N, C-alpha and C positions, 0 to 999 in steps of 0.2 A: 582815221577812225578804224582803218586795219592797226596803225602802231596803237590804240586806245586799248583795242579788241585784244591785241599781244600783249598788251601790259598787265590785262586784267587776268589775262590767262597765266602770264609767268606769276604774279601776286598769289592766284590761287594754290599753283602747283607748289611756291614755296610754303605757303601755310599748311597744305596737307603733308608736306615732307617733316614741319616743324612738330605739327601732330604728331604724325607717325615716333617720331623720335623720342616725343614726349611718352606714347604708349608703350614703346618699348621699354623706356627707362621703367617708369611705374610698373611695368609688366617685370622686370628681371628684379626690381626691388619688390616686388608682392613674393616672388618662386624666394630669392634670399630668405626673407622674414619665415616663410611656410619651411624651408628646411632647417631654418634653427629651431621653429615649435616642433617639428618631428622629432629633432635631434634631443631635444629638451624632456619630451613626453614617450617618446618610443618605449623606454624600458617600463614605465609605470603601466601603458595600456598593456604590454604584452603581458604585464605581471595578470591584469585584471582579466584577459582575455584568459589565462592559464586557471586563471582561480575560477573563472566561471566554467570552463570546459570539464574543470577536474569534479563540478558538482553534475550537469548532466550535458550530453551534446546539444548544439542546436537544432532545431526541428527540420526531418527531411521530408521526402515523400511517403505518406502514410498508407498509401494503398498495400495492400497485401495478396500473394496468391493464393495463401492457402487457404482450404474448402472450411475449416473452422473457423477463421478469424473473418473470412468471409461473410460466414452465416452472422455472427455476431455483430461486427463491426461496418454491416453493411450500411446503417443510417447514420454513423458516424462521421462527423467533417470535421477536420481539425484546423482550429483557427491561427491567423500567424502567429501567435505566442505559443503555439503547442512545443514542447521539447522532446524532440526523437530520446526514447529509452535504448541504453544498451542491454544486450540480450544476455539472457544467464545463462554460463557454461561456455557458451564464443567467446563473449567480452568480459564476463568478470565470472568468479569462483568465491563462492563462500568459503568457509574453513568447511572441513570435515571432523571438526572435535566434537561436534553437539550441542557449540555455542549460540548455532543461530536461532532466530525467531522470525516466522516466515509468516507475512498475512497474502491474502489474496484478492485482487480484484478481476473477477472473470465475466462481470457483463460489459466489456469495452466501454466502460465510461469513463473518456478522460478528465473527467472531474470529479473526483468523489466529493462526497460529504463532507460537511465540517464534522459530522459524529465519526465519521472513518477516519479523518485525518488527528484527531484526537487521541483514537486507539492507539494507531500507530505511534501518536507523539509519548504517548505514556509509557510503552514497552521502550522505546527509546531512552526515555528519562530514566526508568527503572533499572535500566540494563546497560550500562554504558560501557562493559566489556564484551559484551554481547553484538554481532552484526544482526541488523533489524532490518530486514527485506520485505517490501513491499513488493510483489509479483503481479504486474497487470498482464492482462489479456490485448490490450492495445498496443501499440507500438508507438505511442505517446500521451502525453500528459498534457493539460490546459494550466498554464501557470500564469494564468491571466493575473490572480489578487497576489500573486508573490508569494503566498504561505509554504509553496513547498521547497522555494528557495531560501526563505528564512528558517524552516524546519533544518535543512540540509546545514546551514551554516552553523547553526547552533549544535546539532547534534550530527559529529563526522561518523557514528555508528550506522548514522540509517541512509539506506539503500534502496532506490526505487530501478525497478527491470523491468523487459516483457522477457516472454519464454517461448520458444520453440516446442510446442506441446508432442510432437513427432521423436525428437530426441527425448524429450522426458520419459514419455512411455515405453519406449523400444527396449525389446528385452524383460519388458516387467509383465506381470499376471493378467495386469488392466490395458495391454496395447490392443488386444482383439476385439475388448468393448468399446476403445478410445476409438479404433479404427473402423467401426463397422458404422459408427454415426450413429448407433441406436440412442443413444443418450440426449441426441439432439430432439427426437421426436418425444422426448418425456414431456411431463405437467413444467416440471422445473428444469429447461436444460441447464441454465447457469450454474444453480446448485446442485446437479448431478457432476455437473463437470467440476466442479470445486471440491465435489467428495473425491472424487480421483485425483485430482493434482496435489491436496493436500496430503496425501500418504506419499505420490511419488516425490515430491520434494523433499521431504522428511527422511524417506528410503535412501535419497542421493548423497544426501549431505550431513542430516540430524541434525535436532534440534528440536524448537517447539514450534507448534502450529497453535495461531490464534484468530479467532473470527475478527473481521473488522467492528465488530458492535462489542468489545471489550474494552476495560480500562483497567492499566495494571497499576496494583496499587501497593506494590512492593518488590524488591529484587526476587526473579526467579531463578537465577542461574545456578542456586545449588540445587534445583529442583530437575534429577535426570530421570528417566524413563517412568513415568505418571502418566494417567490418566484421572479424571475426575468424576465422583458419582454425580448424577443429577437427581436419582432417586434410588428407592431398593430396588427396582426393576432395572435403572438405566444409568450407563456412564455416557456422557457426551462426546461427540469426538469435535465440540468448538474448540477446546483445548488440550493438547497434549504434546509430550514430551518422548522423543524415543531417539537413542544414537542412530548412527547410520547403520542400514542394514540389518535392523535388528528383528527377529522373526516375528512378531507381533502384527509388524506393518505389512509385511509379506503376507502373513495369514488371512489380515483384512482387504489386501488387495485380491487376493484369490475368492475370496467369498464375493467380492464386489462384480467379478468377473462372471462368477457363478450365476450368482441370485439377484441381479439389477432387476429392479422394478421401475418402471420410468412413470406408474399413475400416482404412487405414493411419496409423500416428502421425503421422511425419516428412514426411508427402507434401506438406502444405498450410504447413509453415513450412520447414524445414532444407532439405527438397530443394529447394523453388520457389527459394529466394534463391541456394543452392549454384550452382543453373542457369542465375539470371537472370547470377550473378556470372560465370561461366566464359566468357558469351555475351560479357559485357563485358568481361571482361580477357583472350576470346581465348585461353584457356588449358584445359588438363585437368586440370593438376597445379597445387593451389596452393600446395604446400611449393615445387617447384620456380622458380613466380612469385614468392616472397617471396625465397628464395635468391638468385634472380638479378638481386635489387633492382629487379623491374619490376612491384611491389605495387602502386602508381599505376593506377587503371583510368581508367574514363570520368568523373570528376569523383567517385569515391571511391578508398581506399586498404583493400587487404587486410593486416590486420595478421597476424604471426606467431602459431603456438599458444601459445605464451609469455604473450603478451598478455592473453587471457578464458579461457584454458583449460589452465592449466600444469597441473592434473590430469586426464589423458583419462579417457572415461571410461568405458575398459574398467579402468584403475586407480582408481575411487572410493573404493574401500573403504580405499585408503590415507589418505582424508581422516579415517577415524574410527578407524584404528587407534592403540590404544593406545600410549604411549609414543612415536609416531612424528614427533610435530609438531616438535621442535626441527630434526631434521635436513631435513625439508620444508620449514619456514621459510627454510632457507636457498636453496631453489631459486625464491622467488618474488621474486626481488629485481628481475626486469625485467616484472614482472607488476603489471598494473593489477587486475585482479579475479580472485576464484577461484570458480569455479565449483562448486559442493556434486552437482550432478546427481540432484535428489530423486527425479527419476523411476527411481532405482536405490534411493536411499539413503533414500526417506522413513520406513521403519517402522524406520530404526537408529538407538539411541537413544544420544546424546552424553552421558556422565556427567562432570558437572563434576570438574576435577582430575585426569583420566585423559591432558593431556599427549597427546590428538590433534591433527591440525594444525587442525582445527575449532574445539575446543576454547580452544587458544592464540590464532587470530585472531580467534575472538569477544573475548577479552580486552582485544585492542588498539584493533579498530574496532568493536565495539558495546558500548562498555563497561556503558551504562543497562538495555540489554534483558539484556545477563549479570548486573549486579548483581541484576534481577527475578529470574532464574531462582535464583542462589544463596540470596537471602530467601527464596524459599520452595521451596527445598529440591528442584525439580524438576529433570527431565533434557531435552534437545534433543531431544525427543520427538516425530514429526509425529503420534502418535497422542492426544498432549494437547490 
């Protein structure tokens, strides 16, 4: 019995040793295969990582200690697909030659609406030699649907960044207004901030500023130092171009700082730019100014309403009227931009295929974004 037990133990030990040898053999074989595979695919993987990193860096902790970002972004939670953004000036610098186009997202929305992406794409499409900069208040953007990466791959002139507002306003006339936080208590804090930021970025770098609810219809690279009249009484600050350190921009910032009013929507933007332009142009009627060929003022020009605002705000519904697109398209022959007046139309859905003006314009001038809408069977609805 003792010999039987010892024999069984010896046999068991032998089997275990053989099993261990086989395991080591297969592990070694697996290691060799892994090394060979890594050697084969190392270069393509590195190239892919480099290409992705050149688009935008992977997401990091989105928390921030700045008071203004805590205020706007306090309810924002970035998902696993969020992508961290480079910081304007610290990480990337736009040109100072006046060839930039800036658009802003100042509400800390990590997933801008399709209408916003359409506007951004249209400016990048029509102005290939210009850097098109989306400046976001948040530190990351949601890339779940892949649209941003698709746009970046098609338009190398498109850049998405965040910004340090304390650097941006430093030494500017609006620094006291920004630092006081008075604009936070306004009825429209994001709009108030946007009115200040748009002037500041153009002051620093020069170039176009355009609202998110615009669609660029033709190249604007030849236009310099221009504003567009909205009516006889007003020019609008939704679209304008000025060279770096242009005195008209500085005058607007000075007026913002002195005359800020948080209770009224247009006082800090449209009204201030209109009043400053009236003084510079020595006029009280922009329609007469343009009609008389006196659009050239003190270092800038006032363009007719057809240039940037071919559909007035009173007629914004025409842009979204089913079947009206083909006739309205004929009226855009002298226009550079279509302004969609989101302040009125934001909750107005635009269904694909309804031949509205916006539906036709989006097909022609933001094709990648439009295809994404069609693929996902969505509507151009700001509630998305």
